[in-house]
N, C-alpha and C positions, 0 to 999 in steps of 0.2 A: 292447277291449284284448287284447293277446296276450302270451304268455310269451316267445316267441322270434320276432323278426322274420325275414321271408324275405329271403334274399340271392340276387340274380340269378346270381352265380357261386358255385359250391359250394366256397368256400375252406375249407381245413382250419382246425381250431381253433387250431393253432399259428401259422399265417400271420395269422389275424385278431388273435390276441393280440399278435403282434409289431407289426402295423400299428397297433394301438391304442396301443402305447407312444408312438409319435411324435405321434399326433394328440390322444389323450384326456389323456395325463399330462404333456404338455410344460410346461404352466403350473405345475402343482403340483410338478413335478420340478425346476424351476429356483429354487424358493423357498429351498433351503439356502444359496444364494449370499449372501443378505442377511437372512434371517429371524432367525437367532440374534443377529447383530450389532445389529439394530434392537431386539430384545427386551431386550437388556442394555445399551442405549444410556444414557449418563450423563444424558441429558435427562429420563429417567423418574424420577430421584432414587433409584435402587436401586443399592446398592453391588454390585460384582462379588465376591461371597463364595461360599462353598461352599453355603450354604443357598439363596441366591437363584438360583444356577446350577442346582442340582438342582430347585428349584421351577419355574423356566422350562421345563426339560426335561420335567418331569412334566406341565405344562400343554400342551406341544407334543404329547407322546405321546397324552394322553387327548383332545385336540382331534381328532387324526387318527382315533382310534378312534370317538369319539362322532359327529363330524360327517360324516366320509367313510365309514368302514366300516359303521356302524350306520344313520345317517340316509339317506345317499344310496344306498350299495350295497345295504343291507338293505331299505330301505323305499321311498324315492322312485322307484327304478327300477321298482317294481311299477306305478306310475301312468303307463304308457306309453299313447300314443294310436295304436293300431294299429301298434305297433312303433316309433314315433317318440317322442323325448323333447325336453326343452327347455321354456323358459318359455312360448313360443308354443303348443306342442303341449299343455302343461298348461292353459293359458288356454282353449284350444278345448274342453277337456273340461267347462268350467263356463260355456260360452257360454249366454246367455239363450235360453230356449225357452218359448213360451206364457206360462202364468201365473207362471212363475218369473222372468220378465224383470226386474221391479223388484227382487227380492231378490238377484239374482245380477249385476246390472250393476256394483256396486261391486267384486266379485271380478274381473270382466273388466278394470276400470280398474286394479286392483292388478297384474294380469298384464301389462297394457300398460306400466305404469310400470316394472315389473321388466325387461321387454324393453328399454325405453329406457335403463335403467341399464347394460345390457351394452355400449352404445356407448361410454360413458365408460371402462369396463374395457378395451375393445378399443383405446382410445387409450393408456391408461397402461401396459398390460402389455408391449407391445413396447419402449416407452421405458425402463421400469425394468429389464426383463430384460436387454436388450442393454447398457445403460449399466452395470449392476452387473457384467456379465461383463468388459467392457473395462476397468473400474476395477481389475481384477486386474493389469494392466500396471504400475500404480503400486506394487504390492507387489514386482514384479520389480525395478524401479528407478524412482526419482522422476523420472528423465529423461523418462518417458512422460507425466507429469502434464499438460503443456500440450496433448497430442495426444489425450487421452481423449475430449473432446467432439467434435472433428472426426472421429475414427475412428468414433465412435458414429453421428454424423449420416450419414456415408458408408455405413455398413452398413444403416441404416434406409432411406435412399434406394434402395439396390440391392434391398433386400427388397421394397419396394413397386413398384419398377420392373418386377420380374420376375413380379409377380402375374398379369399378363395371359397369361403363358405357361402358367399352371396348375401344379398339383402332380403331374399324372399322370406326368411324366417323372422327377421327383426324389423323388416320394413313396415309391418303393420303398426309398430309403436312409434315410428318416426313422426307421423302426422300428429298424434295426440301429444307427444312430448313437445313438439315444436309449437303446438297450440298453447300449451302451458307456458312456454317461453314467451310468446307474444303477449299473452295475458299478463305475465309478470312485468314485461316492459311497460305495458299500458298502466298498470297499477302503480308502479314506481314513479312513472312520470306524473300521473294525476296527483299523487300525494304531494309532490313538490310544486306543481303548478298552482294548487289551491293555496299554498303558502305565499306564492308570489305571482299572481295572475298577470302582472304587467308584461310578462314574458311573451304573452300571446300577441302582442303588438308586432312581433317579428313576422307574422303572417303577411304583412305588407311588403311588397318588393322594394318599397322606398328605402328600407333599412339596408338591403343588399346593395343598392346603387350608392347610398351614402357611405357604405363601408369602403368601396373602391375609391370614392372621392377623397376619403380621409386618409387612406393608407397606401394608395398608389401601388408601387412594386411589391410591398409587403403583402398587400391584399391578393396579388396574383399568386404569391407563394402559399398563402392560406388556401386558395382555391384548389391547389394540388392536394391538400389534405381533406378538404370538403368533398372531393371526388370519392373518397372512401365510402361515402354513404350510398353510392349507386353501383359499386362493384357487385356483381351478381346479376346485373341487368341482362347479360347475354343468356343466362339460364332461363329467363322467362321465355325467350324465343326458342332456345334449343329443346325445351321439354314439351312443346305443344303436341308433339306426336304421342307422348305418353298420357297426357291428361286432357288435351283439347283446349281451345282458347277460352271458352266460357268459364270453366272452373278457375283458370289462372286469373282472369280479369276480376271475377267476383271475389276471390280470396284476397287479392291485392287491395281492392277497393274497400272491402268491409272489415278486413282483419289486419293485414300487414301494414298498409299505409297509415291507418289511424294509430296503431301501436307504435310504429316507428316515430311518427311526429310527436306523439305524447311523450315518448321517452326522451327524444332529443330536446324537446322544450322543457321537460322536467329537469334534465341535466343543466340546461341554461338557467332555469329558475334557481337551482341550487348554487350555481356559480355567481349569480347576481347577489345572493345573500352572503355566500362564503367564497370569495375569490380563490382562496387557497385550495378549495376542493377541485380545482382544475387539474390537479395531479392525478386524480382517479375519480372523476365525477360519476361514472356509472355505478361503481360499488358504494361510493359514499352516499348515494341516494337512499340506500337501504339502512334500516336500524341495525345496530350491532348484532342483535340476536339472529338476524336473518342473513348475515354475511356468508356463513358457511353453506347454508342451503342454496344461496344465490350462486356461489361459486360452483356448487354441484350441478345446478340446472344450466348454468352458463357453459360448463364443460360438456354436458350432454348435448347442448345445442350446437356447440362448435364441432363436436365429433360427428353429429348428423350432417352438418354443413360440409365438413371435410369429406364424409362418405359420398355425398352427392357430387362433389367436384371430382373425386377419384373415379366414380362410376362414369362421369361425363368424359373423362380422359380415356377410359376403356372404349366407350361408344365412339368417340371421335377417331381413335386409332383404328377401330374395326371398319368404320366407314372409309377411312383413307386407304386401308388395305384393299377393300372391295373395289375402290375406284382406281386402283393401280398406282397410288402415290407412295405406298410403303411396301416393303417385302412381306411375304406371308409370315405371320406370327402365330404362335400357339394361342388358340382361343378356346376357353372352357365355358360351357353354359352352366350357370349356377342355379337355374330354375327350370324344371321340366315344363312349366306352363307359361312362363313369361320369357319369350325368345330374346327380348332386349337386355336381359340380365346376363352379362358376360364378364369373364375374368381373364385378363391377359397377364401372365406371370412376369414377362419381361418389363412391361410398363409399370406394374405394381411395385416391383423391387427397385426399379429406377427412380420412381417417385419417392419411395421411402428413403432411400439413401440421400436424395436431394433435400428432402424435408429435414432430416436429421442434421445434415451439414449446415442448412440455413439457420436452424435453431442454435447450433453450436457457434457458428460464425458470427451471427448478429447479436445473439445473447438477450435481446428483449424485443417486445412487440413494437416499441417506438422505433427502434433501429430497422426492424423489418418493414415498417411502414414506408421507409425510404426506398425500398425495392418494389413496393406495391403501387401500382397506378400507371406506370409507363406503358406496360403491355396492354392493360385493359383499355386505356384511353385510345391507344393506337388501333386496337381491335374495333372499338366503337366507331372510329373514323371510317374504317374500311367497311363496316356494316352499313353506315349511312350512304357511302358511295355505291355499294352494290345494290342497296335497296332502291336508290334513285334510278339505276339502270333497269331494275326489274319493274318498278312502278311505271316507267315509260314504255318498256318493251312488252311486258306481260300483263300489267294491270290496266293498261289503256289510259294512263294519266296524260293530260296535255303537257306539253313541254314547259309552258310557263308555270304551271302548278308544281311540277317536279323541281324546277329551279328555285321557286319561292320556298317551298316546304323543306326540301333537302338542303338548300342553301342555308336556311335558318338553323336547322339542327347541326349542320356541318360547322357553323360558326360557334355553336355551343360546344361541340365535341373538340374543335381545335383550341378553344379557350382552355378546356380541361387539359388537353394534350400539352399545350404550351406551359401551363402551370406545373406540369409534372416533369418537364425536361430537366429542371435543376436537380432532380433526384438521381439522374443517371450516374454521376460520379460516386454517390454515396450508397449505391445498391441497385439503382434502376438498370444498370448494365446487365445484371444477372438474367432477368427474363428476356432481354433483347439477345443476349448471347445464346440462350436456350433456343429462342425462336429462329435465330440465324442458322444454328446447327440443324434443327429439325427441317427447316425450309430447304437447306442444302441437300439433306438426305432425300426429301420428297422429290425435288426436281431432278436430282441425280438418278433416282430409281425410275422415275417416269421416262426420262430421256434414254437411259440405258436399256430399259425394257423395249422401248420402241426401236432402238438400234438392233438389238438382238433379234427381234421379230422380223425386221427388214432383212437381216442376213439369213435367217432361217427360212422365211417364207418367200424369198426372192424367186419370182417366176415359178410358182408351184405347178407341177405337172397336171394338165387338164385331165379330168376323169376319163373322158372319151379316149384320150391318147394312152392313158394307163391301161384301159381295157384292151385297146388295140395291140398294145405291146405284149400283154400276157396271153392273148388268145391263141397264138401259134403254138405255144407250149405252156398250157395252163398249169399253175401250181396245184399241189394237193390241197383239198379243202378238208380241214379237220373239224370235228364237232365243236359246238359252242359258239359263243359270241365274243368278238373282240371290239372294245371301245377305244378308239384312237382320239386323243385330245388334240385339237388343232385350233390355232388362233385365227385361221382364215376360213370363211364359209365357202371357199371355192377351191377346186383342185384337190390333189391327194397329199396328205401330210407326209413329211419326211420320215416320221416314225414308222408309218406303214411301209414305206419303201425300204427302210433299213431292216425292218423285221422280215420282210419278204426276201431281201438280199441275203440275210444271214441264216434264216430258218427255213427258207424255201417253201413256206406253207401260207395259206390264208384260212381264216375261220370261215365256217359256212355262213355265218352272219357277221357283218362288219358294220359298226356304227361310227361315223365320223362326227364327233361332237365338238361344237363350238360354243363357248360361253360368251354371251354378249351382255356386258354390263351396261345398264341403262342409267340415264341421268335423273331417275326418279327413285324415291325410297323403296317402293314395292311394285311388283308387276302383277297384274291380275292373272288368276289361274288360267283363264281362257287364252291369254297371250303368252303363256309361259314357254311353250315349245312349238317350233315349226319343223315338221317332219317331211322330208322329201325322199321318195323311193327312187334310187338311182338304178335299180335293176341289178342283176348278177349277185343278189344277196347283200347289197349295200344300202344303208340308210344314211342320209345326212340329217343331223339334228342340230338346229340352232336354238339354244336355251337362253332365255332372257331372265336376268335377275336385277333387282334394284340394289342400291348401295346399303340399304338397311337389312338385307336378307342374307341368310346363309346360302352358300352354293352347295346345295344338297344333291349331288349327282346320282347317288343310288336311289333316292326317293323319286327323283325326276324320271329315271329309267323305269322304275317300277310302275309309274303312273302313265307312261307312254301308251297310247292306243294306236295300233296300226295292224292291218290285216296280216295274220300269220306271225305276229310278234308277241312273245311272252318273255318277261324278264325272269331269268333264273340266275341268281347270284353265283351259285356254285359252278356254273358252266360259263361264267363271264370273266374275261380278263381285261384289265384296264392298262393301256399303254400310254406312258408319258415320256416326253423328251427331257432328259437330264442334261442341262446345258452347263458346260465348263467355260467360263469367260476368261479370255486372255486379254489383259489391259494393254493395248498398244498405244492408245491415244490417237486423236485425229482432230480435224478442224471442227467437227461436231461436238466432240467430247474430249477435253484435255486429259492427259495421262493420269493426273491425280484424281480426277472424277471417275475415270474408267477404273482405276484401282479401287476407289471407294465402292463403285457399283459391284465389282468382282467380289469384294469382301462381303457386302450385303447379300449378294446372291448365294455365296457359300454358306452363310449363316441363316438363310431363310428356312422356314419350316418346310419339311419335305411335303411334296404335293400329296402323297398318299395320306399323310396325317391331316393336312389342312382340309382336303376334300372328303375325308372320312372313308377312304378306300381301305378295305382289309389288306394287311400286308401280304397275305398269300394269294391275293387276286391282282396285285400290282406288278407291273413290269416297267422298268426304267431303261430307256435307250439313250446312251450318252452321245453328246456331240460337242465339239470344241468350236467356240466362236470368238473371233477377234473383234474388239471395238476400240 
């Protein structure tokens, strides 16, 4: 773990901070559009009074301080995986090793389910964000009411349609536009606070405590809506690899937090003067002449926030594929200079369909808020648990300090989680269903792949035995290089034996290549490849890659340095095993999961495409495996 990740281009702190505004804080920055409205919604059974308004504002302020400022920015950001963050990177830090395998497997499963929960969030966030912004047109005039849903659907379709173009071209405007958004939030809030400064009394936690004392169970229900102000907290952690910790912390402290607090308190000040404004406090803060421009900037901000969430889903999926938890998927790079910018068509269109159905099914941002929170609170609970383990095992914290700190934050997380449980029947089931589906796919693929490899690599023929077997009647050696992919760094792969059996020849140079995925984001160039000369024209290469890297086989072979070796693509053939899975079912994997694995395996991206092997240099050798 490192304190500051390396950046390939030496950008200034100011530039990184500005860029972080558009990517890191988009989700949490659009919450003011609907969070106060939902927290004081009449369905909670809480009257819009002075005490309840100040109580909600106090809860919002201290949620931002405890969850975002102290927990994520102060503590969780320390648990980086070689400069990278996010639930997958955190899970990799507790991956089972040796004797600890049994004890830590549960933690890995928690991390995987946490990652699966983010897919539900990636579907709901664009839907609720864009819809809540467009609903501002209803405040301008009721004439727009019939057009809110169609306009929202149109914007979402356009948003997903342009994903394949990448954000390299428009990413430069994300930061400035989001900065204008946060300045707008601050100005709107200040204008209202000046007219009713008593609202600032809510900075005291006394009002939060008093709120629960006065409202009991209704106060717990309100807490489920107050949680909306901290959704997006995971993004602060997930994006440290792109921007570094310092820009994220500075931007939050001096721009985002002040703007959010001013706007929330400004909405509270308006509600104290005009209780009826609780129906749309964000838009009613603005003068009528500014409503249309405000809807415009709000829409731009929500589109940027959605873009960041969608890109996060692409990155999450790519990491899961690299770590062997999802089948190979088509991955397109949308920027020649920024390797992290990727586009996954299958994920993109799946998210788009889900977003459109959510908008049509729920019909309003208020109803969508019922589906929002369950997944995120569960994910935050898992993050706290995993952080506690990492703090103890990797950061060197004393056990008592881990129990005190993590226990305190776990109490906060569980309070939010409990407050959101009532949302499950009215929509909270959706992200849980998505997470359960993705989790099942992940665990099925991981288990099935392990079973297939066990069948394929069972007792591989030792290299010495192979040489001894062919020496009495050596096969013909043909010009060129043959690269045989193998999951085991020992013995001779089946693909080589099958090729020799059917074609009766060996290339004059043979490379046995094993890809070793590491539990770190990136592997240093000096540790990339380990080359062993086996003699008889054979080389064994073990190539190491991190879960944030592309597995660039051709580039790897081109950079290999070994006496007498020179990479010539036109005289190199790549041999891969094409496995046909027959689902029989067993005690290890029930038949339904075996059938699911077989279907996933059939629909996975071809190895030649995934690894970037030219079709005319690729040779697939089939094998049938029962699991």
